[in-house]
C-alpha positions in Angstrom: 0.0 0.0 0.0 1.1 3.5 -0.9 1.9 6.2 1.6 -0.6 8.5 0.1 -2.6 10.8 2.1 -5.7 9.1 3.9 -8.9 9.9 1.9 -11.7 11.8 3.4 -14.6 9.4 3.8 -17.8 11.0 5.1 -20.4 9.4 7.3 -22.8 8.6 4.5 -25.7 6.7 5.4 -25.6 3.1 3.9 -27.9 1.8 1.4 -30.2 -1.0 2.8 -30.1 -4.4 0.8 -33.8 -4.2 1.2 -34.1 -0.7 -0.4 -31.7 -1.2 -3.3 -30.3 -4.6 -3.5 -28.2 -4.1 -6.8 -26.2 -1.3 -8.1 -25.1 -1.4 -11.9 -21.4 0.0 -11.9 -19.8 1.4 -15.2 -16.3 2.3 -15.5 -15.6 4.6 -18.6 -12.3 5.6 -20.0 -12.8 9.1 -21.5 -9.3 10.3 -22.2 -5.9 10.7 -21.1 -6.5 12.9 -18.2 -9.3 14.2 -16.1 -9.1 17.6 -14.5 -11.0 17.2 -11.0 -9.9 20.8 -9.6 -12.7 23.0 -8.3 -15.4 20.0 -8.2 -15.4 19.9 -4.3 -19.0 19.7 -3.1 -21.0 19.0 0.3 -21.8 15.3 -0.7 -18.4 14.0 -1.3 -17.8 10.6 0.0 -14.0 10.6 -0.6 -11.3 12.8 -2.0 -8.9 10.0 -3.5 -10.5 9.3 -5.8 -12.8 12.3 -6.1 -16.1 10.6 -5.3 -19.7 11.9 -4.5 -23.3 11.1 -4.8 -25.3 11.8 -7.9 -29.0 12.3 -7.6 -30.9 10.5 -5.1 -29.4 6.9 -5.4 -26.3 7.3 -7.6 -22.5 7.4 -7.1 -19.7 8.7 -9.2 -16.0 8.4 -8.9 -13.5 10.4 -10.8 -9.9 9.1 -11.5 -7.4 11.6 -12.9 -6.2 9.1 -15.3 -9.2 9.7 -17.2 -11.6 7.1 -16.0 -15.3 7.9 -14.6 -17.0 5.4 -12.5 -20.9 5.7 -12.3 -23.4 3.6 -10.3 -27.1 3.7 -10.0 -27.7 6.3 -12.6 -30.3 6.1 -15.4 -29.1 6.5 -18.9 -30.5 10.1 -19.1 -28.6 11.0 -15.9 -25.3 9.4 -17.4 -25.6 11.2 -20.4 -26.0 14.5 -18.4 -23.4 13.7 -16.2 -20.9 12.8 -18.8 -21.6 15.9 -20.9 -20.9 18.0 -18.0 -17.4 16.4 -17.5 -16.6 16.7 -21.3 -14.7 20.0 -21.0 -12.6 18.6 -18.2 -11.2 15.6 -20.3 -7.7 16.1 -21.6 -6.7 14.0 -24.7 -10.3 12.7 -25.3 -10.5 9.3 -26.9 -12.4 8.7 -30.2 -14.5 6.2 -28.4 -15.4 5.2 -24.8 -13.8 2.0 -23.4 -16.0 0.6 -20.6 -16.2 -2.1 -17.9 -19.6 -3.0 -16.4 -20.2 -4.9 -13.1 -23.2 -5.5 -10.9 -22.7 -5.2 -7.1 -25.4 -7.0 -5.1 -26.2 -6.8 -1.3 -26.3 -10.0 0.4 -26.2 -9.2 4.0 -26.2 -12.9 5.2 -22.9 -13.4 3.4 -19.2 -12.4 3.2 -18.1 -10.4 0.4 -17.8 -12.6 -2.7 -16.6 -12.1 -6.2 -17.8 -15.1 -8.1 -16.7 -15.7 -11.6 -19.1 -13.8 -14.2 -20.6 -11.8 -11.2 -22.5 -10.3 -9.7 -20.3 -8.8 -6.9 -21.8 -10.0 -3.8 -21.4 -7.6 -0.7 -22.8 -7.2 2.7 -24.3 -3.8 1.9 -24.1 -1.1 -0.8 -22.1 1.2 1.5 -20.1 4.1 -0.5 -16.8 2.5 0.9 -17.5 -0.8 -1.0 -18.5 1.2 -4.1 -15.0 3.0 -3.8 -13.3 -0.4 -3.7 -15.1 -1.8 -6.7 -14.7 1.4 -8.6 -10.9 1.2 -8.2 -10.8 -2.3 -9.6 -13.1 -1.4 -12.5 -11.2 1.8 -13.4 -7.8 -0.2 -13.2 -9.2 -2.9 -15.6 -10.7 -0.5 -18.0 -7.6 1.5 -18.1 -5.4 -1.5 -18.8 -7.7 -2.9 -21.4 -7.1 0.3 -23.3 -3.3 0.2 -22.8 -3.3 -3.6 -23.8 -4.9 -2.9 -27.2 -2.3 0.0 -27.6 0.5 -2.5 -27.1 -1.1 -5.1 -29.4 -1.3 -2.3 -32.2 2.4 -1.6 -31.8 3.2 -5.4 -31.9 1.0 -5.5 -35.2 3.4 -2.8 -36.6 6.8 -4.1 -35.4 6.2 -7.9 -36.0 6.4 -7.6 -39.9 9.5 -5.6 -39.5 11.3 -8.1 -37.3 10.0 -11.0 -39.7 11.6 -9.3 -42.7 14.9 -8.7 -40.6 14.8 -12.5 -39.7 13.9 -14.0 -43.0 15.6 -11.6 -45.6 18.1 -9.5 -43.5 16.2 -6.4 -44.9 16.0 -3.5 -42.6 13.2 -1.0 -42.5 14.1 2.3 -44.0 11.8 4.7 -42.0 13.8 5.4 -38.8 11.1 7.9 -37.8 8.5 5.4 -37.7 10.7 3.0 -35.5 11.3 5.9 -33.1 7.4 6.5 -33.0 6.9 2.9 -32.0 9.4 3.4 -29.1 7.4 6.5 -28.0 4.1 4.6 -28.1 5.6 2.1 -25.8 7.2 4.6 -23.5 3.7 6.4 -23.5 2.0 3.3 -22.2 4.6 2.5 -19.8 4.1 6.1 -18.3 0.5 5.5 -18.0 0.8 2.4 -16.2 3.5 3.4 -13.8 2.8 6.9 -13.3 -1.0 7.3 -13.5 -2.8 4.0 -13.2 -0.3 2.5 -10.5 -2.1 -1.0 -10.6 -0.1 -2.3 -7.8 -1.3 0.4 -5.6 -4.2 -0.4 -3.4 -7.2 2.0 -3.0 -6.8 4.8 -0.4 -10.1 3.7 1.4 -8.4 0.6 2.7 -6.5 2.8 5.1 -9.7 3.5 7.1 -11.3 0.1 6.1 -8.9 -2.7 6.6 -12.1 -5.1 6.6 -12.3 -4.4 2.9 -8.9 -5.8 2.2 -10.4 -9.3 1.3 -13.0 -7.7 -1.0 -10.3 -5.9 -2.9 -8.1 -8.9 -3.2 -10.9 -10.9 -4.6 -11.6 -8.1 -7.3 -7.9 -8.0 -7.9 -7.9 -11.7 -8.6 -11.1 -11.8 -10.5 -10.0 -9.0 -13.0 -6.2 -10.3 -12.9 -4.8 -6.9 -12.3 -1.6 -7.8 -11.1 -1.0 -10.7 -13.8 -2.2 -8.2 -16.5 0.0 -5.5 -15.4 3.2 -7.7 -15.3 2.3 -9.1 -18.8 1.9 -5.6 -20.1 5.2 -4.6 -18.7 6.9 -7.6 -20.3 5.3 -6.6 -23.7 6.3 -3.1 -23.3 9.8 -4.1 -22.7 10.0 -6.4 -25.9 8.8 -3.6 -27.9 11.4 -1.2 -26.7 14.1 -3.6 -27.1 13.1 -4.7 -30.6 12.6 -1.1 -31.6 16.0 0.0 -30.4 17.7 -3.0 -32.0 16.2 -2.0 -35.3 17.3 1.8 -34.9 20.7 0.7 -33.8 21.0 -1.4 -37.0 19.7 1.2 -39.3 22.3 3.7 -37.7 25.1 1.1 -38.1 24.0 0.8 -41.9 23.9 4.4 -42.5 27.3 4.7 -40.7 28.7 2.1 -42.9 27.4 3.7 -46.0 28.7 7.0 -44.8 32.2 5.6 -44.4 32.1 4.0 -47.9 31.1 7.4 -49.5 34.0 9.2 -47.4 36.5 6.4 -48.6 35.2 7.0 -52.4 35.6 10.6 -52.1 39.3 10.2 -50.7 40.1 7.9 -53.5 38.6 10.1 -56.3 40.5 13.2 -54.8 43.7 11.2 -54.9 43.2 10.2 -58.5 42.5 13.7 -59.3 45.7 14.8 -57.8 47.8 12.1 -59.6 46.1 13.0 -62.9 47.0 16.6 -62.3 50.5 15.7 -61.5 50.9 13.6 -64.4 49.6 16.4 -66.6 51.9 18.9 -65.2 55.1 16.6 -65.6 54.1 15.8 -69.2 54.1 19.6 -69.8 
């Protein structure tokens, strides 16, 4: 667990299972960053992530790495809320990636995360919503980065195949550098923003929810996916750097040959001039 500041969780009344036994939770990746400055409000339920009530029965959690998690909102309420957030999205994505889960109150049981859902919890308390929201937000952000790395692999794979089969190097060094840049960007998102290995800050106050988060982490394979993604990023970076080094070496060799040829031509011209001078 990180040493970040303890979140502020207010004494919000819990939602009884009999009154609202289920919550549909949607995590939406809207862009690269989400600006939450100036959104403080009386009905906040936490400050990290920035979370509060929406309407009479809904919740929202805003993650600075571009994910919005909504629970208990009607389609119209969701549309209105997302429209309100649009100006705060930095680097908006052309399409919204999403992860959906159902949280169901079963007061007689321990918190459970059966395969395929729904997520079974003792109550629909705001703190449990924060734990589920954290897992969903990380999962949807990783899914986006996994697709980005796969797209980079699709570009770099034929380049490596041509080198292996025919010994042919790509001519466009700039394209290879862009590939390295994409891999570095994904790596930065994962380590600097999403921080998959960090547990939600609400666990500082509610250690009894550790088991729920551990089960969510296992269900969504957060740690395994993060390690796999890190390995893929490393392979892309190493392959791209190897290709750029080979391209640079080939260019250097070509430059050396050109210099040698120019020297030889200059020597020949000097010899010819000397020969002509002696003849006269």
